[in-house]
Steps between C-alpha positions, in 0.01 A plus 500: 500500500308822463265412783797422726661833421177684576462310826856581606447865409183521709672334796784750471264798509324355803828458687604859419160632612508304826856605580427863426180492702669343800784747478262793502293359783796433727707811435470754783287804427667836528346699786459873464703699752277710723587865547629577850235624742735640765834670538753489784592829668713593800336744740650749747532231766720290270235233454434347158130490423293357217259770385237469224573657163137600466391722787145631511445554874748648748513536877730774632588525868764771453346846508759666277492221242133550412602817317779313321243254365285788380795659324587172329151464359368245751294725724179341379629157603527581872228298674641498856685787664625648826372846404173686539363796308507705818870433553606551136238723337723615213582143392131414492437825311751428223416128491126465580518123447678481835152536647428144386785362713420357841710603800615166641850580624605674820858577612502198732219280370311380195139391458573172322133418441442825314832468318407153372167637370686747277694211337828688440754352259780663700549705817767766558616580854770718656818320603467292818127566522346303789232363268731345239484140620128519569438616142740259329353210702177566310681397182521855365837608352621766744769748394683717752629842390715769657717803433692747715672701224451597137668193356267287710203703374602429142549130577149491648358639176706260288393191693135601499519574128661164427224323691216688329622468141621697198278807530589538868870457416475786251325724753761409761784596266331834423464581870860403576625717213302795637630443853861464383477820294370695801762350731777589255380856441468573872821332619697670223435816701485382862815288474697822450373665820772490769393292799530793741253696287233232495209569737419251774156350440289324763216282376246468781234228494333580832506791743373316804713308563763647271596239238734552208644317201871423514758337277452187286158623389353637176452826692873525560552426129278782369638752751847423366391523135328833567819647642435478873652315793274282710514658846402162645760310300658353813172316564429195284154418368149643477280654767765509771398669821732779617494765772456874464851536638630293210315716247648814660845345475452421132350847445370438145481781247189352337221285643277296273193352664395168353145469372475142630236384743727533804442872483130442576396830344263591224654839435873531446502880511342494847774265616768733368341800670495316832864399465609854412342632820608212726731615782690172493597544134562875485880465541536273195638681195232364268227638726674832560532547121153362418644220291249237600316319220232236471575227247273457194273197495352355182392156386756394760720691744769668292760463772448139606589203280293627213511504122449873547857525631561622143297809593631514857861556393390795287285656770771439762775646282304822450400510869849435636698698241251743341767725350646210300171357370294800395431325168299218661126551459369237740135558403583440135710193583227355718243535224740345247576210733135416563413520130801293391509231767150491649306592188316774686457860386579685820378859497717782630268530798529128575878513469514782753278300735746210488798727557323662795396163644130552441250228403317501166166676475 
């Protein structure tokens, strides 16, 4: 009887062991969830794009956006660019690692072989860039960006910050706060100036032929913020060719010459001197009253789709309405901006060079 009981007990243990073993061997194993490697963003074209969360190498085909990347702490990640040190000497001065980037983009073309060699994780382009499809066909996430006003500028920073990660987001927020504070402090004064007392400002991008910036542009936006009226407001868009007769009809009180490449000059002061003595322009109020100025030019053109619009509005406010903005020290502000957002200790001499559209030493 005892032997039978022991036998039954052993059999029972065996059955339990076998059942438990089979259960364990057939039950599905829990798989660990992998952390996401990408995120979905919507770019300026309205397209949704999968971009990597970890970005180590960047291609940038938008001239103005290279500075944005530098300000958001990703200047050392630019491996392919549209810029050259000759074209943007101040940007290469404040961010020497730009010298490691290869120039593979042109306004209407891209060297795909050289781009592939740089192995970018992402490429940024201006909206409706002709190279977009050619780049994205290489399998590289391609993000289009754009802005024509200050809200668009802020959105550009936000989107770039969101793509680059937490540190870039923080830097983006700091820049936007600075920009908003400057916009508020300036418009709190200029918004009270009666329209009939606001000077007419003509922003000229080329003298031969005469081209100007009209409405629906960032130029129109900063002229308005600074307390002026865009003399070419009836024209829509950038770099619009107009006649001398049209300029005489507008008769601007102030002329600001753009520092962009359309001017084709290496010395802004020389250009001003020539304009002030030009027979064709001598009947324009701005010329008669010697109110012709050359726009500052730093890491990027202050006046054209630039992060340095935050400095442009201050310079323009003091230039257009000097009696109302005597407190603005543009040299001091420029030095503060470069230290805060570009991590570069700009000397007083260097700041004056930028304001006077002169290259670094």
